[in-house]
C-alpha positions as CSV (number, residue, x, y, z in Angstrom):
1,M,-12.6,-4.3,-23.5
2,A,-9.1,-4.5,-22.0
3,H,-7.3,-7.8,-21.7
4,P,-7.5,-8.9,-18.0
5,D,-3.8,-9.3,-17.7
6,L,-3.2,-5.8,-19.1
7,D,-5.5,-3.8,-16.9
8,T,-4.0,-0.9,-15.1
9,L,-3.6,-1.2,-11.3
10,H,-4.9,2.0,-9.7
11,L,-5.1,2.6,-6.0
12,H,-6.1,5.5,-3.8
13,S,-3.1,5.4,-1.5
14,E,-5.1,6.8,1.4
15,T,-7.0,3.5,1.5
16,I,-3.7,1.5,2.1
17,P,-2.7,1.5,5.7
18,F,0.8,2.2,7.2
19,V,2.0,-0.4,9.7
20,D,4.7,0.1,12.3
21,F,7.9,-1.7,11.3
22,G,9.7,-0.4,14.4
23,K,12.7,1.8,14.9
24,G,10.6,4.9,14.0
25,T,9.5,3.6,10.6
26,K,6.0,3.0,9.2
27,V,5.6,1.2,5.9
28,R,2.8,0.5,3.5
29,I,2.9,-1.6,0.4
30,L,1.5,0.1,-2.7
31,H,2.0,-2.7,-5.2
32,A,3.6,-6.1,-5.2
33,R,4.3,-8.9,-7.7
34,P,5.9,-11.7,-5.7
35,S,6.2,-13.8,-8.9
36,E,8.4,-11.1,-10.3
37,D,10.2,-10.4,-7.0
38,F,9.0,-6.8,-7.2
39,I,7.5,-4.5,-4.5
40,V,6.6,-0.8,-4.2
41,T,6.7,0.6,-0.6
42,Q,6.1,3.9,0.9
43,I,7.9,4.7,4.2
44,Q,7.3,7.3,6.8
45,A,10.3,7.8,9.1
46,D,10.6,9.7,12.3
47,P,13.4,12.4,12.5
48,G,16.8,10.9,13.2
49,C,15.9,7.2,12.8
50,S,18.1,4.8,10.9
51,S,17.7,1.4,9.3
52,E,19.9,-1.6,9.9
53,L,22.9,-2.0,7.6
54,H,21.7,-3.8,4.5
55,R,22.1,-4.3,0.7
56,H,19.7,-5.0,-2.1
57,L,20.6,-7.8,-4.6
58,G,18.4,-6.1,-7.2
59,P,17.9,-2.5,-8.2
60,V,16.0,-0.1,-6.1
61,F,14.4,3.2,-7.4
62,G,13.4,5.8,-4.9
63,W,11.5,9.1,-4.7
64,T,11.6,11.5,-1.8
65,V,8.2,13.0,-1.1
66,E,8.8,14.8,2.2
67,G,11.7,15.5,4.5
68,T,15.4,14.8,4.0
69,W,17.3,11.6,4.3
70,G,20.5,10.0,3.1
71,H,22.8,7.0,3.2
72,D,25.0,9.0,5.5
73,H,24.3,12.0,7.7
74,T,24.4,14.7,5.0
75,Y,20.7,14.1,4.2
76,E,21.2,15.1,0.6
77,Y,17.9,13.5,-0.6
78,R,15.2,16.1,-0.3
79,P,11.6,16.3,-1.7
80,G,11.7,15.6,-5.4
81,T,15.0,13.7,-5.3
82,Y,15.1,10.5,-7.4
83,I,17.6,7.9,-6.4
84,F,18.9,4.6,-7.9
85,E,20.4,2.2,-5.4
86,T,22.9,0.0,-7.2
87,P,22.5,-3.7,-6.4
88,G,25.1,-5.0,-3.8
89,V,26.0,-1.7,-2.2
90,I,26.0,-1.9,1.6
91,H,24.2,1.1,3.2
92,K,21.8,2.4,5.7
93,F,18.8,4.8,5.6
94,H,19.2,7.8,7.8
95,A,16.3,10.2,8.3
96,G,17.2,13.9,8.7
97,P,15.8,16.4,11.3
98,N,12.2,16.3,9.9
99,P,9.7,13.4,9.2
100,V,10.4,11.6,6.0
101,S,8.1,10.2,3.4
102,A,9.6,8.3,0.4
103,V,8.5,5.7,-2.1
104,F,10.7,2.8,-3.2
105,V,10.4,0.4,-6.1
106,S,12.5,-2.7,-5.2
107,Y,13.5,-5.9,-7.0
108,G,15.0,-9.0,-5.5
109,I,16.4,-10.0,-2.2
110,L,17.2,-7.7,0.7
111,E,20.1,-8.8,2.9
112,Y,20.7,-7.5,6.4
113,I,24.4,-7.2,7.3
114,N,26.3,-7.5,10.6
115,E,28.0,-4.1,11.2
116,Q,31.1,-5.7,12.8
117,T,31.7,-8.7,10.5
118,L,29.9,-7.5,7.4
119,E,28.4,-11.0,7.2
120,V,24.8,-11.5,6.0
121,V,22.6,-12.2,9.0
122,A,19.2,-12.4,7.3
123,S,17.7,-12.4,3.8
124,I,14.2,-11.5,2.8
125,D,12.4,-11.6,-0.5
126,C,9.5,-9.5,-1.8
127,A,6.9,-12.3,-1.0
128,T,8.0,-12.4,2.6
129,V,7.9,-8.6,2.9
130,L,4.4,-8.7,1.5
131,E,3.2,-11.5,3.9
132,N,4.8,-9.7,6.9
133,Y,3.0,-6.5,6.0
134,M,-0.4,-8.3,5.5
135,Q,0.1,-10.1,8.9
136,M,0.8,-6.8,10.6
137,C,-2.3,-5.3,9.0
138,E,-4.4,-8.1,10.5
139,Q,-2.7,-7.8,13.9
140,S,-3.6,-4.1,13.9
141,G,-7.2,-4.8,13.0
142,L,-6.8,-3.4,9.5
143,P,-8.0,-5.1,6.3
144,R,-5.6,-6.6,3.8
145,P,-5.3,-4.2,0.9
146,N,-5.4,-5.5,-2.6
147,V,-1.9,-4.5,-3.8
148,L,-1.4,-7.4,-6.1
149,A,-1.7,-7.0,-9.9
């Protein structure tokens, strides 16, 4: 018998709902460990949408499933592209001309940056992202998925 702390988390992603995070982006959380400041998200982005300017204080690993996107308008990240976002680099997400699906493994704090002053205007940790997602599920009449392990 496996040790309870060492069991493998396995989810059928179709059972985990996407919620509308606004600005043409839907998000679902596939896995979260708030005590380790770690979260795995999948996004679906409409063609041409962009995120706010931001930076991650921990590493982010990404995998493009569908569509093209980039940190600028060259949209060099296509299906099968793996990326590593270096902590502290200020950037945006820009969706290309087709719908985008991508998976991200993120560690640490996310800071939103004012585009004119480059000052931090908001910070959010993985636990807060998870709680916001769960609240949005409930507000949409969706069950809270078990994404903790």
